[in-house]
DOZA-107320 format. One line per 3 residues: their letters; for each residue x, y, z of C-alpha. Coordinates in Angstrom, 3 decimals, decimal comma, always signed. Each point is the difference from the previous one (the first is absolute). Layout:
DOZA-107320
a	X Y Z  ...
END
This chain:
DOZA-107320
msr	-0,175 +56,480 +39,339  -3,094 -1,159 +1,861  -0,145 -3,115 +2,136
ntl	-2,617 -1,484 -2,341  +2,362 +0,395 -2,959  +2,839 -1,653 +1,921
iki	-2,254 -2,940 +0,858  -1,021 -0,369 -3,643  +3,614 +0,034 -1,200
asl	+1,074 -2,428 +2,731  -2,834 -2,403 -0,838  +0,885 +0,177 -3,688
ilm	+3,646 -0,787 +0,734  -1,019 -2,849 +2,329  -2,268 -1,474 -2,657
vvs	+2,698 +0,032 -2,685  +2,752 -1,282 +2,317  -2,162 -2,763 +1,491
fia	-1,131 -1,091 -3,472  +3,592 -0,265 -1,248  +1,090 -1,750 +3,200
yia	-2,840 -2,521 -0,278  +0,774 -0,806 -3,630  +3,715 -0,302 +0,820
gas	-0,709 -2,248 +2,996  +1,754 +2,290 +2,485  +0,030 -0,697 +3,734
afp	-2,932 +1,205 +2,072  -0,122 +3,530 +1,425  +0,832 +1,356 +2,534
ias	+3,248 -1,950 +0,260  +0,674 -1,821 +3,292  -3,531 +0,515 +1,256
enl	-1,606 -2,803 +1,961  -3,245 +0,479 -1,903  +1,154 +0,300 -3,584
lpw	-2,573 +1,222 -2,465  +0,438 -1,366 -3,519  +0,378 +2,487 -2,814
svw	-3,403 -1,015 -1,340  -1,639 +1,428 +3,150  +1,936 +3,272 -0,266
flv	-0,977 +0,215 -3,655  -3,706 -0,466 +0,743  +0,146 +2,636 +2,748
avi	+1,659 +2,440 -2,398  -2,581 -0,764 -2,710  -2,893 +0,788 +2,344
ini	+1,606 +3,271 +1,125  +0,713 +1,073 -3,578  -3,541 -0,765 -1,171
vlw	-1,413 +2,066 +2,879  +2,340 +2,995 -0,246  +0,900 +0,396 -3,652
ssv	-2,039 +1,352 -2,890  -1,550 -2,080 -2,784  +3,175 -0,251 -2,130
mrl	+2,126 -1,332 +2,844  -2,831 -2,275 +1,057  -0,017 -1,528 -3,476
ltf	+3,768 -0,534 +0,094  -0,279 -1,492 +3,477  -2,756 -2,347 -1,124
sla	+2,074 -1,111 -3,017  +2,984 -0,777 +2,203  -2,270 -1,882 +2,405
viw	-1,315 -2,159 -2,855  +3,565 -0,881 -1,034  +0,846 -0,865 +3,611
fya	-3,125 -2,175 +0,257  +1,010 -2,108 -3,005  +3,526 -0,343 +1,385
fva	-1,446 -1,033 +3,367  -2,259 -2,648 -1,559  +2,885 -1,299 -2,108
glv	+2,031 -0,392 +3,173  -2,697 -2,242 +1,463  +0,207 -2,458 -2,904
pes	+2,426 -2,807 +0,878  +2,927 -0,402 -2,339  +0,022 -3,113 -2,138
sta	+2,811 -1,581 -1,924  +0,563 -3,092 -2,100  +3,612 -0,154 +1,147
vnl	+0,878 -3,086 +2,000  +3,237 -0,849 +1,770  +0,076 -3,750 +0,536
tel	+2,267 -1,342 +2,719  -1,842 -3,282 +0,524  -3,021 -1,912 -1,272
dws	-2,574 -1,573 +2,304  -0,883 -3,197 -1,843  -2,494 -0,920 +2,719
dpd	-2,284 +2,400 -1,882  +0,629 -0,561 -3,747  -2,744 +2,452 -0,976
ava	+1,806 +2,782 +1,864  +3,197 -0,879 -1,869  -1,941 +0,187 -3,274
eqg	-1,258 +3,465 +0,971  +3,587 +1,107 +0,565  +0,863 -1,462 -3,380
alv	-2,778 +2,040 -1,600  +1,598 +3,165 +1,382  +3,352 -0,969 -1,516
fng	-1,696 -1,000 -3,270  -1,678 +3,393 -0,335  +2,830 +2,007 +1,519
kgq	+3,724 -0,646 +0,064  -0,198 -3,002 -2,306  -1,494 +2,079 -2,854
caa	-1,898 -3,148 -1,065  -3,283 +1,831 -0,577  +1,704 +2,239 -2,558
cht	-0,171 -2,885 -2,496  -2,189 -2,754 +1,482  -3,729 +0,134 +0,668
vdt	-1,974 -2,165 +2,422  -3,356 +0,639 -1,616  -1,282 -1,701 -3,136
tap	-2,244 +2,988 -0,748  +2,889 +2,483 +0,084  +1,694 +1,137 -3,223
pgr	+2,868 -2,329 -0,978  +3,305 +0,869 +1,611  +3,522 -0,293 -1,326
cpd	+0,318 -3,348 +1,780  -2,438 -2,893 +0,594  -3,073 +0,459 +2,176
ltd	+0,496 -1,834 +3,294  -3,607 -0,813 +0,830  -0,096 -3,567 +1,408
igt	+3,777 -0,280 -0,379  -0,045 -2,000 +3,239  -1,393 -2,925 -1,987
naa	+1,022 +0,901 -3,555  +3,669 +0,068 +0,988  -0,023 -3,786 +0,333
trv	-0,950 -0,347 -3,684  +2,701 +2,219 -1,501  +3,041 -2,300 +0,053
pgm	-0,372 -3,807 -0,078  +1,247 -1,627 +3,183  +0,128 +3,269 +1,952
dak	-2,513 +0,757 +2,740  -1,528 +3,419 +0,575  +2,408 +1,193 +2,683
ayl	+3,088 -1,183 -1,864  -1,200 +1,837 -3,101  -0,644 +3,200 +1,963
ies	+3,429 -0,207 +1,636  +1,674 -0,368 -3,378  -2,105 +2,808 -1,462
myq	+1,078 +2,376 +2,754  +3,697 -0,820 -0,115  +0,535 -1,104 -3,607
pan	-2,958 +1,341 -2,022  +1,659 -0,654 -3,360  +0,072 -3,780 +0,527
flv	-3,611 -0,307 -1,142  -1,942 +2,589 -1,983  -3,769 -0,149 -0,271
pgy	-0,842 -0,237 -3,716  -0,658 +3,435 -1,426  +2,180 +1,840 +2,516
gki	+3,588 +1,090 -0,361  +2,988 +0,019 +2,314  -0,710 +3,224 +1,846
mpe	-0,357 -0,998 +3,660  +3,126 +0,915 +1,982  +1,580 -2,233 +2,608
vwk	-1,630 +1,721 +2,950  +2,644 -1,103 +2,500  +2,500 +2,202 -1,808
api	+0,213 +3,780 -0,060  -1,825 +2,259 -0,556  -2,969 -1,866 +1,557
als	+2,141 -2,203 +2,274  -2,650 -1,969 +1,892  +1,207 -1,912 +3,042
kle	-0,659 -3,721 +0,441  -2,751 +0,775 +2,523  -1,662 +2,400 -2,427
iea	+0,128 -2,583 -2,786  -1,441 -2,655 +2,325  -2,864 +2,352 +0,858
via	-0,706 +0,741 -3,669  -0,021 -3,722 -0,800  -2,503 -0,547 +2,824
ylq	-2,164 +2,773 -1,455  +0,140 -1,569 -3,464  -0,816 -3,437 +1,412
sqg	-3,056 +1,518 +1,676  -1,352 +0,905 -3,444  -2,131 -3,103 -0,456
gei	+2,360 -2,408 +1,743  +1,253 -1,103 +3,398  +2,898 +1,740 +1,738
dpt	+2,940 -2,352 +0,545  +2,133 +1,231 +2,945  +2,786 -2,533 -0,630
pfd	+3,406 +1,765 +0,177  +2,155 +0,047 -3,120  +3,567 +0,845 -0,909
epi	+0,612 +2,807 -2,435  +1,089 -1,363 -3,400  +2,508 +2,839 -0,351
dra	+3,107 +1,306 +1,721  -0,610 +3,537 +1,193  +3,735 +0,485 +0,426
dag	+0,313 -0,076 -3,784  -2,548 +2,770 -0,525  +2,593 +2,739 +0,374
tta	+2,237 -1,500 -2,681  -2,600 -0,659 -2,677  -0,087 +2,100 -3,134
eal	-3,183 +1,689 +1,183  +1,727 +1,277 +3,139  +3,070 +1,327 -1,787
ppl	+0,321 +3,679 -0,903  -1,871 +0,889 -3,196  +1,844 -0,232 -3,278
ltg	-1,293 +3,408 -0,981  +0,013 +3,205 +2,004  -1,732 +3,260 -0,672
dpe	-1,969 +2,946 +1,284  -3,715 -0,674 +0,725  -1,093 +3,424 -1,237
lgk	+1,907 -0,381 -3,256  -1,455 -3,488 -0,309  -3,489 +1,421 +0,430
kvf	+0,672 +2,451 -2,818  +1,229 -2,804 -2,264  -3,016 -2,110 +0,984
vda	-2,289 +2,746 -1,289  +2,070 +1,157 -2,979  +0,562 -3,557 -1,249
aci	-3,788 -0,521 +0,087  +0,100 -2,748 +2,651  -2,879 +1,820 +1,691
tch	-2,186 -0,504 -3,061  -0,271 -3,691 +0,904  +0,950 -0,287 +3,670
avt	-1,926 +1,830 +2,716  +1,878 +1,456 +2,983  -1,739 +1,788 +2,842
gie	+0,963 +3,661 -0,007  +0,878 +0,168 -3,693  -2,728 +1,142 -2,340
spa	-0,626 -2,340 -2,905  -1,114 +1,197 -3,436  -3,732 -0,209 -0,597
age	-1,322 -2,914 -2,020  +0,557 +0,564 -3,684  +2,802 +2,498 +0,555
ttn	+3,728 -0,560 -0,275  +3,102 +1,653 +1,387  +1,966 -1,141 -3,024
edf	-1,354 -0,827 -3,426  +1,893 -3,292 +0,066  -1,906 -1,266 +3,046
eiv	-3,624 -0,944 +0,509  -2,016 -0,372 +3,171  +0,079 -3,687 +0,955
tap	-0,550 -1,928 +3,198  +2,983 -1,010 +2,118  +0,533 -0,842 +3,688
dls	-0,433 +2,731 +2,601  +3,412 +0,843 +1,471  -1,101 +2,068 +3,007
eia	+1,238 -2,598 +2,516  +2,435 -1,912 -2,188  +2,937 +0,481 +2,388
afn	-2,001 -1,298 +2,957  +0,006 -3,595 -1,230  +2,808 -0,188 -2,552
dmr	+3,743 +0,352 +0,402  +2,300 +2,254 -2,000  +1,263 -2,827 -2,199
yle	-3,551 -0,716 -1,149  -0,530 +3,680 -0,821  +3,251 +0,127 -1,946
esi	-0,878 -3,151 -1,930  -3,457 +1,374 -0,809  +1,580 +3,104 -1,528
lvp	+2,899 -1,661 -1,807  -1,801 -3,218 -1,026  -3,723 +0,814 +0,252
gaq	-1,091 -3,331 -1,477  +1,836 -2,111 +2,579  -3,034 -0,143 +2,289
ivs	-3,490 +0,889 -1,212  -2,596 +0,961 +2,594  -3,131 -2,080 -0,435
gyg	-2,650 +1,855 -1,946  +2,443 +2,141 -1,943  +1,784 -2,361 -2,405
avt	-0,967 +0,389 -3,662  -0,969 -3,188 -1,851  -1,220 -0,949 -3,454
vra	-1,931 -3,253 -0,448  -2,060 -1,568 -2,769  -3,064 -2,079 +0,787
kgt	-2,626 -1,235 -2,456  +1,374 +2,259 -2,698  -0,147 +3,155 +2,132
tfq	+3,052 +1,900 +1,224  -0,113 +1,435 +3,512  +2,642 +2,582 +0,829
gtl	-0,023 +1,574 +3,431  +0,897 -0,444 +3,649  +0,279 -3,351 +1,748
vsq	-2,412 +0,130 +2,948  +0,289 -3,568 +1,279  +0,905 -3,506 -1,057
dee	-0,624 -3,499 +1,301  +0,263 -3,531 -1,353  -3,160 +0,309 -2,097
kiv	-0,341 +3,584 -1,153  +1,441 +3,476 -0,163  -1,701 +3,365 +0,357
vrt	+1,159 +2,791 -2,292  -1,095 +3,621 +0,306  -0,217 +1,852 -3,311
kta	-0,859 +3,589 -0,840  -2,115 +1,055 -2,964  +0,783 +2,949 -2,246
dgv	-2,336 +2,232 +2,011  +1,698 -0,929 +3,287  -2,511 -2,563 +1,305
eee	+1,661 -2,838 +1,930  -1,229 -3,579 -0,387  +1,102 -3,211 +1,689
hti	+0,101 -3,233 -1,992  +0,155 -3,438 +1,597  +1,763 -2,340 -2,412
lls	+0,287 -3,734 +0,551  +3,456 -1,374 -0,696  -1,670 -2,727 -2,044
efd	-1,345 +2,693 -2,340  +3,432 +1,353 -0,949  +0,799 -0,212 -3,696
dep	+2,959 -2,145 -0,928  +2,831 +2,155 -1,251  +3,289 -1,294 -1,400
iee	+3,031 +1,242 +1,921  +3,180 +0,377 -1,988  +2,275 +1,010 +2,875
ltd	-0,482 -1,758 +3,353  +1,494 +2,781 +2,132  -1,519 +2,628 +2,278
lea	-3,413 -1,609 -0,361  -1,441 +1,585 +3,139  +1,132 +3,439 -1,107
kgy	-1,724 -0,577 -3,334  -3,299 -0,692 +1,745  -0,277 -3,782 -0,380
ftl	-2,017 -1,840 +2,652  -0,514 -3,458 -1,496  +2,045 -2,053 -2,407
tlt	-0,610 -3,027 -2,189  +3,250 -1,840 -0,677  +0,875 -3,293 -1,628
pvd	+3,061 -1,497 +1,714  +2,509 -1,674 -2,308  -0,531 -3,331 +1,742
ada	-3,814 +0,112 -0,118  -2,599 -0,388 -2,706  -2,732 +2,112 +1,605
pvs	+0,200 +3,685 +0,923  +0,045 +1,112 +3,624  -1,992 +3,051 +1,119
gql	+0,179 +1,890 +3,243  +0,478 +3,247 +1,852  +3,323 +1,815 -0,183
vse	+1,300 +0,014 +3,568  +3,627 +1,028 -0,453  +2,767 -0,045 -2,553
END
């Protein structure tokens, strides 16, 4: 074997070894040398030798490997970025910096951005848009200022529900999200910065974290099972025809996996376990009507002689918005004033919300005139 052939083989081996070592992040070579040459230098030397000595085929292979190395090298120059934040203290001398930390929690660990938007031009989310919440928060509950409302919303979100939205926000201080007090303070500062002034006044948590481990949500699940078998049931029982889950192919529009099921819209469940506990999941399966995600509840209302049957999009003190679908599949949204609702006699005054009633006109036994208003609770 000629010396030229040995050099070619040695350069080929050096190129392959140095490429693998560079990608793997191995220590520089030669080991223990005072002037260590990084593997990238050895690789470039081997590439030059191979291009000079080898024929066209090997030159092409060498060039291809060099291109791959180049992209890996450039990628290594890009600084890593992360939205993760580990808060150990908050510097309230710079409230804006605290708000920036809160934004990282809001978009990261807190999972807030999965349901809330902070952009009035963005498509509606599962929960209220938080644009200008720094000022709007003071108008939500009479007698409660903006910060007090935000504190309650973070710790006890079910105490007040924005009209048109259901009880779907988890208590973020509990598992699985489990935000610390510092993280919640930072998020509140971020929310206050949305159109309002940041109030750095300390506050006491309105909960006892020691009780979190004994609540029903923290207890072992009532049901146990195998995830893979559950996935099979999820598909076979046609859950996938309504609910989207990343990684599971859904039937195409107009098709069905079972003749008894049609394609309808339902909440995406791809990250359902990230912000809901096992008890909520169990309840949603066993009693699916216990909590309806906003935008998915079916309603039937009559206004000015017309019946609207569809999905409740939103509701406030003056109107509701119902999304209907025509026979050819075209969706339409109808804004209906509560004052336009047709009077309808009710024979049985039970489960009124479940029956789709939003306003009532009643004549109390001790009054001569009827009383009309919005159905708040029953």
